[in-house]
N, C-alpha and C positions, 0 to 999 in steps of 0.2 A: 504494500499499500504506500503511495506516494506520501512524503512528508510535507507538511502544510506550512505556509509563510504568511504572516500578516505584516505589511509594510506601511508605516505611518510617517508621512513627510510634513516637515515644517521648513519654511524659508522661501529662498528666491528660485528663479527659473533653473539656475544651476543645480539646486537640490532636487527639483522636480526631474530634470534629466538624469541626474544620478540615480533616482529611485527607479526610473524606466529601465535604465541600464542594468541595475541590480536585479530587478525582476526578470529581465531578459536573460540574465546569466543563470539565475536559479531555476527558471523553467527549463532552460537547456540541460541543467543538471538533474531534472527529474522531479523538482519540486512542484507543488501546487499552491497557487495563490488563493487566499481566503480573505473574506471582508470583515472578519471579527477576530479580535485577539483571543477570545475564548476557544475558537476552533483551530488555533495555530500551534504547531509544534515549535516554531521559531517565531519570535516577535522582534521586529526590527524597527527602530526609531532613527529616521534620517533627519539630522538636526541642524539647527542654525544658531549662530552666537553672535549675530550682528547687533541685537538689541537684547536688553536684559529680560524683556517680556517673553521672547522666544526661549530663552534659557529656562526661565521659571516654569514655562509650560511643559518642557520636557522633563524636568526634575519631578514636577507634580505627577506627570504620567508615570514615571519610574516608581514613584512612591506607590501609587495604585497597583502596579504590576508586581509588587512584592506578594500580594495575596495570590496572584495568578501562578507565581513561582511555587508558592507553598502547596497549592492544590495539585501542581504536577511538577515534581522536582527535575524531571528530565527535560523539561521545556527550556529552550535557549532564549535568553533575552539579550539583544545586542543594541548598542548605540553607535550609529554611524554619523559621519560627516563632520561639520565645523566645531560642534561642541565636543566631539570626541578628540579632535586634534587639540583643541584648547586646553580642556580640563584633563584629559588622559587618564592616569590612574586615580585622580581625584574622583572620578566617577564611581569607581569601585568602592572608594571610602564612603561616599555618600549613599550609594545604593549597592550593598555588597551582594545583592542577588543577580546582579548584572554579570553575564559570562563573557561579553564581547565588547571591546571598544575599538573602533576602526575609522581612522581619519580619512578624509576624502581623497588623499593621495595614496591610499593603501586599498581602495575598493577591489582592486584586481586580486587580492589575497582572501577574499571573503569566503570562497569555497574551502580553501586550505584552512582558514580559521575554523570554520564550522566543523571540519573533519576532526581537527585537534580537540575541540571541545567534546565532541561525541566520543572520542577516544580516551576521555578523562584527564586531558591535559590543560584544562581551563582554569581560571579565566584567561582569555587572550587579549593582549593590547598591542595592536599594530598602528603605530602613528609615524608621520614624517619627521624629518629633522627640524629643529628650530632654526629660524633664519640666521643665527649667529653661530651655528654648530660647525660650519665648514665652508668651503668655496661655494660660489653661486652654483657652479655646475653639480657639485655634490648634493647640494640641497634640492636642486631642480630634479635630479635623478630620484631622489627620495619621494617626490611628489609625482608618482608615475601617472600616465594618461591611462584611463580606463574606458575603452571603446569596443565592447563586444558587440556582436551582431544584434541588430534592432529586431523586435517583434512588435508587430502592430497591435496585437490583442492586448498589450499592457498599457497603451496610450489611452488616456481619457477621451480624446478626440482623435480618431485614426487617421483623418486627412490632414492633419496639421502635426508638425513635428519640430521639436528643438534640435539644433545641430550645434555643438560646442566647436567653435573654431580657434578658441584659445582659453587658457585657464591661468590663474594666478594673477598676481598684481605687484607692481613695483613702486606704486605711487606713495605709499606710506602716509596718507592722510592721518592727521594726529588722532581723529576720533575712531579710526576703522581698524578692526581686527582681521580683515580679509588677508592682507599680505602674510600674516602669520599662519593662518588656518588653511589657506589655499596655496601658499608658496609662491615662488618667483614666476613672473610672466613667462609663459610659453605658448608659442603658436604651433598648431597642428600642421602638418604638410598639406599643401593645397591639393595635391592629388588625391590624398586619402579624404579630404572633405568632399571633393567632386564625386568620389565613388560612392561615399555614403549618401550624398543627395540623389544620385541616380537609383540607389537601391531602395531609398525611401519613396521616390516617385514610382517605381515599380510596384511598391506596396499600396499605391494609391493616395499618397501624400501629395496634395495640391498647393500647400503653403509651408515653407520652412522659415524659422526664425533662427538666424545666426547669433549665438550667444557667446559672451565673454565678459570678464570684470571691466575691461575697457576695450570693447570690441573694435573700435576704430583705431587702436594702436596694433591691430593684427599685422604681423610681418614674418612671412616665411621665407627662409633662405635654404631650405632643405636641399632643393634641386640644383643649387648654385646660382638660381636667379632670384631677384628680389620680387616677392608677391605681396602686395598690400591689399587691404580690404576692398578698395575700388577695383583691383585686378580680379579678386576673387569672385565679386559680383558679376563681372563679365564672363568669368569662366563657368558659372553654375547657371547663368541666365537662361540659356536655351536648352536645359534639361527637359526632354520630352515628358509631358504631363504636369510639369511644374507650372503654377499660375501665379503665385505670389511669393515674394521674398521680403522679409523684415530682418533687422539686426539691433541688438541692444546688448549692453548699456553703453553710451558714448562718453568720452571725456572731452571737455571743451578744447583742450589743447591739441587734439588730433583731428579736429574737424577741418581737413584740407579740401581745397577745391576740387582735387581729383575725385574724391569720394561724392561730394556734392554733385558734380557734374555726371558721375555714374548714376546716382539716383534720379536726376532729371532725364537722362537719355535712355534708360533701361526701362521699358514699359511694365515689367513684372516686379520692379523693386518699389515697395510702397514708399510714397512721400511722407515718412513719419520718422521723427528723431526724438529719442529720449535722451536728454542731455542735462544731468543733474547740475544745478548751480550751487546748492547747499546755503547760500547766503547772498544778500546784496550789499553787504558791508565789507569793504576792503580790509578792516581790522580783523573781522572774524575769519575772512578768507585766508588771510596770513597765518592767524592762529591755527586754522584748519590745515594749513600746508596744501592748499589746493592748487597753487601755481599759476594763478591768473587774478586779475582784478575784476570788479564789477563792469568797469568800462570795457575790458576785453571780452568778457561774456556777451555783453550787449552787441559788441561789434561782430562776434560770431553769429549771433541770432539774425543780425542783418544780412551777413553773407549768405546764411541759409535761405532766407526769403528772397534774396535778390536772385540766387541762382536756381532755387527750386520754389518757384512762386506758389505752388499748391501745398507746401509742407505744413504739416501738423507737428507741433513741438510740445513735448512734456518735460517736466523737470521734478527734481527732488529738493526739499529744503528741510534743514535742521534748525528748529527754533530751541532757544535757551542754552546755546552752547556757552562754554566756560567764559564768563565776563560779558556775556551779551547785554549791552545797555539798551533802553528804549530807543535810543537814536540809531543804534545798529539794527534793531527790528524794523524800525520804519523805513530804513533804507532797503530792507529786504521786501517789505510791503510795496515800496515804490517800484521796485524791479518788477515784481508780479503784476502790478497794475499796468505798467508800461508794456511788458512782454506779452500779455494776453495768452498764456499758454493753453493749449487744449485742456489740460489738467495738470494738476501737481500732486505729488505724494509728500506729505508733511509729517515730520517725525519730530518728537520731543527728544532732546539730547539725553543719551544714557551712557554713562561712563563704562568703557570696556576694559577690564583688566588687561595689562600687557601693551596697551597704546601709550603714545606720548602724552596725550591729553590727560589720561587717567594718572600717569605719573607725575606730571609737571604742572598741570593747571587745575585751579579749584572748580569744582562743580557748584558754582555759587548763584546760580539763578534759582529761586525757590520753585518748588514744583507747582504751586497754583499759578505763578507767572508763566511757566512754560505751557501749561494747559490753556491759560487765557490766550497766549500768543499763537498756539496751535489752532484754536478755534477761530481766532480772528483772520488768520491767514487763510484757513480753509474756507471761511465764509466768504472772503473776497474773491478766492479762486472759484468757488462754486457759482458766484453771481456772474463772473466773467464767462464760465462754460455755459451757464444757462443762457445768457444773452446770445453768444455765438451760436449755440444749438438752436435756439429759437428762429434764428435766421435761416435755418435749413428746412423749415416747415414749408411743404409745397414742392420741394425738389425731389427728383428721382436720384437714388444713390445705388451703386453697385455694391452688393452685400455678399460676402463669403459666409455661408450658413455653417454654423458651428454645430447646431443641434437644439434639443429642447431647452426651453428658456427658464432658468430659476427666477430671473428677475420678473418676467411675465407672470408667472404664478404667484409671486409675492404681491405684486402691484394689481394685477387683473383677476386673480382667483384661479383656481385649478382647471381653467378650461383647456380642452384638449386642443393641441395644434399650435400652441405658442412656441415659436422659434426664436433663437438669437443668433445674431452674425455681427460682423465688423466690416466697415467700409475701408477703403484703401488708406484713409486718414486715421484709421484704428478707432473709429467711434463705433460704440455699441448700439445695435438696432435690434429692437423686438418686434415681431409682426407674426401674424397668423400664417400657417403653412404646414405642409405634411412632412414627417420625419424623413422620408426619402429624399429631400432636398438637401440634406447634410452633405456638405463637401462641394456643393454647386454655388456658383456666382450668380446672384439673381438680382433684378431691379426691384427696388423698394421705394414707394412713394411715402415721404415722411410727412406724418399727420400731426404729431405732437412731440415736444421736447421737454426733457428734464436736464439737470446739470450734467448727469453722467450717462443718461440713456436717451436714445431717440426711440420713437414708436411710429410704426407705419403699416402699411398694406402692401402686399406683393402686387407688382404691376402685371398687367396682362401681356406686355411685350417689352423687348429691350429698348431703352431710351436710345435716341439717336441725335447726336453722337454720344457714345458711352462717356460718362463723366470721369475725367481723370482725377479730380480732386474736388472737394466741396468749396462753394463759394465763401463760406465763413473762414477758411484757411487762406484762400486767395486774397482776401480783404486786407491781410496783414503783410 
């Protein structure tokens, strides 16, 4: 009888992809995936350590799993991912019922680790080297790439796929733990990525999202030639069956004109950029070690909108960073008002052990002030998003159908036939339609708008000419 695995994922798209690859690997080894930890022989938590809330969530889950271990002593409980790399053996001290701690750079050893535990040689801790433990090359080797064959049945949406083009980060922003838990920046060979995209298209994937911690710093030299992200977009663009290409997350300092012109000139590449600013205050940006000023970020926005007129741009912001004054916060507010992002992801600063900010800077903004600034900035951005989305009412938009809509069920009731999809500018659209439309690009007439979601009706025919981008984006 096949052994069963329950896999729980917290965190970013990189973690989502890691979990898909882990699931594919275990299926190939004869395991069976289950949807409940109670039914599992192996329980794996794929973790995040970017914010304290994510860590607290995992340790709370581990506390509950103590009882699952007591009910079945042979059950294996494992912690994978960024928290595993960050806390390592500390996890075993806090949760002694854990059998396995596996960092993101060691996922290729999962089957080996499970065999060791089954043979009575646990608990097992496999993690990569600290960033100061050796040469850059030695540390990079300890963060090994994990790219087993993909299996469509483990993806939540089978016609969409994430593709890792690079991993790790060398930016060392003072608030961020990623360089420590994901290791040095490494780009995958372009030929390997091309082959993976072709295989995914053969599985029925119509949209790929290229991902990396700073995806636009991608630079492959493995073949003796220099391949940047713009070159990679050209190389995968004509893959048969592929309809859309996205890439995230970008760093402002690597937004070069070659990349922007590739987005402009390649029809399958979505005119969408996620480029975190983090603050509109030069003082905060310097303390964060972001490597640019607010004026330079603004100039980058203008270059995007000049070269790619239909581009939608989203951003990240941290409020309540060390020493942030009301004046600093108002400079962030000013940037958000002027930039008119499609949407923003706003976070309250959370000190991360091992980062320079946690070591050298005081977390001196009171929690109520952080919460107030978070809510104020979110309200400003939501008002902008709502205004821009309302301008789309009455327009036809090309929507890639993802599947049944949770948003529609929540807002409109449990009516059958509610679907959700996204435009080329990454706007969420909910409309009535049949499930077999999943994976198709269909025309939708927008009838109503909210800050985050558009609501519409499936059009009877394809609008002519097809809309390359929404008018709300073109207006900027």
